[in-house]
C-alpha positions in Angstrom: 24.0 36.1 339.7 23.5 33.3 342.2 27.0 32.9 343.1 28.0 34.3 346.4 30.3 37.2 345.9 30.7 38.7 349.5 34.1 40.1 350.4 33.9 38.7 353.8 31.8 35.8 355.0 31.8 33.4 357.9 29.1 31.5 359.7 27.8 34.6 361.3 28.4 37.7 359.2 28.0 38.7 355.5 29.9 41.7 354.1 28.5 42.5 350.5 30.6 44.8 348.3 29.5 48.3 347.3 26.7 48.2 344.6 26.1 44.6 345.6 23.3 43.1 347.6 23.1 39.7 349.3 20.0 37.4 349.4 19.6 36.0 352.9 17.4 32.9 353.3 16.2 31.2 356.5 16.0 27.4 356.2 15.6 27.8 352.4 13.0 30.5 352.4 13.7 34.0 351.6 14.4 36.3 354.5 15.6 39.8 353.7 18.0 41.7 351.6 21.4 42.3 353.1 22.9 45.8 352.0 26.6 46.5 351.3 28.8 46.4 354.5 28.6 44.3 357.7 25.5 42.2 358.1 25.0 39.8 361.2 23.7 36.3 360.0 22.3 34.1 362.9 23.4 30.9 361.4 22.3 29.0 364.5 18.8 29.4 363.4 19.2 28.3 359.8 19.9 31.7 358.4 22.3 31.8 355.4 23.6 33.9 352.5 21.8 32.2 349.2 23.4 34.5 346.8 24.0 38.2 345.6 22.9 40.6 343.0 25.1 43.3 341.3 23.4 46.8 341.2 25.8 48.0 338.5 24.9 48.6 334.9 25.7 45.6 333.0 26.3 45.1 329.2 25.5 42.1 327.2 26.6 41.7 323.6 24.4 39.4 321.5 25.4 38.1 317.9 22.5 37.4 315.9 22.5 36.1 312.3 19.3 36.8 310.0 18.4 37.5 306.4 17.2 40.6 304.9 14.4 41.1 302.6 16.7 41.0 299.4 18.0 37.6 300.8 21.4 38.7 302.1 22.5 37.0 305.2 24.1 39.2 307.8 25.2 39.1 311.6 24.1 41.9 314.0 25.9 42.7 317.0 23.5 44.1 319.6 24.7 45.6 322.9 22.2 45.6 325.7 22.8 47.8 328.8 20.7 46.6 331.7 20.4 47.1 335.4 18.5 45.2 338.4 15.7 47.5 339.8 16.3 48.2 343.3 12.5 47.9 344.1 12.4 44.5 342.6 15.3 42.7 343.9 13.3 39.7 345.0 11.8 39.1 341.4 15.3 39.7 339.8 16.8 36.8 341.9 14.0 34.4 342.2 12.0 34.8 339.0 15.0 34.2 336.5 17.5 31.7 336.5 19.7 33.2 333.9 18.9 36.8 333.0 21.4 36.9 330.2 20.1 34.1 328.4 16.4 35.5 328.7 17.6 38.9 327.3 19.4 37.0 324.4 16.4 35.3 323.6 14.2 38.3 323.3 16.9 40.2 321.2 17.0 37.0 318.7 13.2 37.1 318.5 13.0 41.0 317.8 15.8 41.1 315.4 14.6 38.2 313.3 11.1 39.8 313.3 12.3 43.2 312.1 15.4 42.7 309.7 13.7 40.4 307.3 11.3 43.2 306.4 14.2 45.4 305.5 16.6 45.5 302.4 20.2 45.5 303.3 20.6 49.3 302.6 17.5 50.0 304.8 19.1 48.0 307.6 22.0 50.1 307.6 19.9 53.3 307.6 17.5 52.2 310.1 19.9 51.0 312.8 18.5 53.3 315.3 14.9 52.2 314.7 15.9 48.6 315.1 17.5 49.4 318.4 14.5 51.3 319.5 12.2 48.3 318.7 14.3 45.8 320.6 14.7 48.2 323.6 11.0 48.8 323.9 10.3 45.0 323.7 13.2 44.1 326.2 11.8 47.0 328.7 8.3 45.6 328.5 9.2 41.9 329.1 12.3 42.2 331.4 10.3 44.7 333.8 8.4 41.6 334.9 11.5 40.0 336.2 12.9 43.0 338.0 15.2 44.4 335.2 15.3 47.6 333.5 16.9 48.2 330.1 19.1 51.3 330.0 20.1 51.3 326.3 20.3 49.2 323.3 22.9 49.8 320.6 23.2 48.0 317.1 26.9 48.3 317.1 27.8 46.3 313.9 26.1 44.9 310.8 28.2 42.4 309.1 27.1 41.0 305.8 28.7 37.9 304.3 32.2 38.4 303.0 31.2 38.1 299.3 28.4 40.8 300.0 31.0 43.2 301.5 33.4 42.8 298.5 30.5 43.4 296.0 29.5 46.5 298.0 33.0 47.8 297.9 33.2 47.1 294.0 29.8 49.0 293.6 31.1 52.0 295.6 34.5 52.0 293.7 32.8 51.9 290.5 30.5 54.7 291.6 33.5 56.7 292.6 35.4 55.9 289.4 32.4 57.0 287.5 32.1 60.5 289.3 35.9 60.9 288.9 35.7 60.1 285.2 32.8 62.7 284.7 34.8 65.4 286.8 37.9 64.7 284.6 35.7 65.1 281.5 34.4 68.3 282.7 38.0 69.4 283.5 39.1 68.6 279.9 36.0 70.3 278.5 36.6 73.5 280.4 40.4 73.3 279.4 39.4 73.2 275.7 36.9 75.9 276.0 39.4 78.2 277.8 42.0 77.5 275.1 39.5 78.1 272.4 38.7 81.5 274.0 42.4 82.3 274.5 43.1 81.4 271.0 40.1 83.6 269.7 41.3 86.5 272.0 44.8 86.1 270.8 43.7 86.0 266.9 41.6 89.2 267.7 44.4 91.0 269.3 46.7 89.9 266.4 44.1 91.2 263.8 43.9 94.7 265.8 47.8 94.6 265.6 48.0 94.0 261.8 45.2 96.5 261.1 47.1 99.1 263.0 50.3 98.3 261.4 48.8 98.5 258.0 47.1 101.7 259.0 50.5 103.2 260.2 51.9 102.0 256.9 49.4 103.8 254.8 49.9 106.9 256.9 53.7 106.5 256.4 53.2 106.2 252.6 50.9 109.1 252.4 53.5 111.3 254.3 56.4 110.0 252.2 54.5 110.8 249.0 53.5 114.3 250.2 57.1 115.0 251.1 58.6 113.7 248.0 56.3 115.8 246.0 56.9 118.8 248.1 60.8 118.5 247.5 60.6 117.4 243.8 57.7 119.0 242.2 58.3 117.5 238.7 57.6 113.9 239.9 53.9 112.7 239.9 52.4 110.7 242.6 52.2 107.6 240.5 56.0 107.7 240.0 56.7 108.2 243.6 54.3 105.2 244.7 56.3 103.1 242.1 59.5 104.0 243.6 58.3 103.3 247.1 57.0 99.8 245.9 60.4 99.1 244.5 61.9 100.0 248.1 59.4 97.8 249.8 60.2 95.0 247.4 63.9 95.0 248.0 63.3 95.2 251.7 61.3 92.1 251.6 63.9 90.4 249.6 66.6 91.3 252.2 64.3 90.0 255.0 63.9 86.7 253.5 67.5 86.3 252.9 68.6 87.1 256.4 66.0 85.2 258.2 67.1 81.7 259.4 63.7 80.0 259.3 62.3 81.4 256.1 60.8 79.0 253.6 62.0 78.9 249.9 60.0 81.7 248.1 60.4 82.2 244.3 60.0 85.9 243.4 60.6 87.8 240.3 63.9 89.7 241.2 63.7 92.2 238.2 62.4 95.7 239.0 59.9 95.4 236.3 58.1 92.7 238.5 57.2 95.5 240.9 55.7 97.5 238.1 53.6 94.5 237.2 52.4 94.0 240.8 51.4 97.8 241.0 49.6 97.5 237.6 47.5 94.5 238.9 46.7 96.3 242.1 45.5 99.5 240.1 43.6 97.2 237.7 41.9 95.7 240.7 40.9 99.1 242.2 39.5 100.2 238.8 37.4 97.1 238.5 36.2 97.4 242.1 35.3 101.0 241.5 33.5 100.4 238.2 31.5 97.5 239.6 30.5 99.8 242.6 29.4 102.6 240.1 27.3 100.1 238.0 25.6 98.8 241.1 24.7 102.4 242.2 23.3 103.0 238.7 21.0 100.0 238.9 19.8 101.0 242.4 18.9 104.4 241.2 
């Protein structure tokens, strides 16, 4: 900042740029502040421009290496935005030889005091608190030298390469675990829905079979009634036997014409139908007798 950065300078004039002031000395002693624009310098009396100060907001990026509480070495990039106070131009020029070096020293001190108290994860979560701590300390210390701190940002936290790789692997494993859980849940839901669909299909199939058998029973009943009405000398038993024979031959016909039918061995003689009918009647008689006996015991 002590470099003379005037746009026009000769032995008797000084022309600082906009947002820049010049420090004027007389025989090596501070004289006054030259504002932007044309300024007359009485060089014959030992007056000269010693240097200049920029009034613009400036930024300093500081890289600081430190260690966290869980022994992880990391590098922090701290960006400090600062500006010379217009009411303290004398202090800003004469009290500090190198403002950037002084700011960097304070940043190093604050970072190495705050970060070792935090774990790596906490350091990422508390970036704003770290920046606020640095800003408060800088504002307090640099105000003495004529500087004000506009803002402090923790732009980057960079652990060692191996630590970053380990963190990425941990995150990848966590995401894979979540994905596996979601996939298992989806498979479970698919199995449950398939079971529900199968149960519903079986229920509907059972209803269909029940209705089919009910329709068959009604049809048989109507057929027997019509046959007896047309042929009065035939009993219900004979009509039922005739219908069983008809159903038997229809079954044989279906088995013979179906392409995917399995091999089934049945008695092809008509007497086989009579045997089946006799077995069915015997089963009904035994069931009726058992029901009557149970009722007698109860009474």
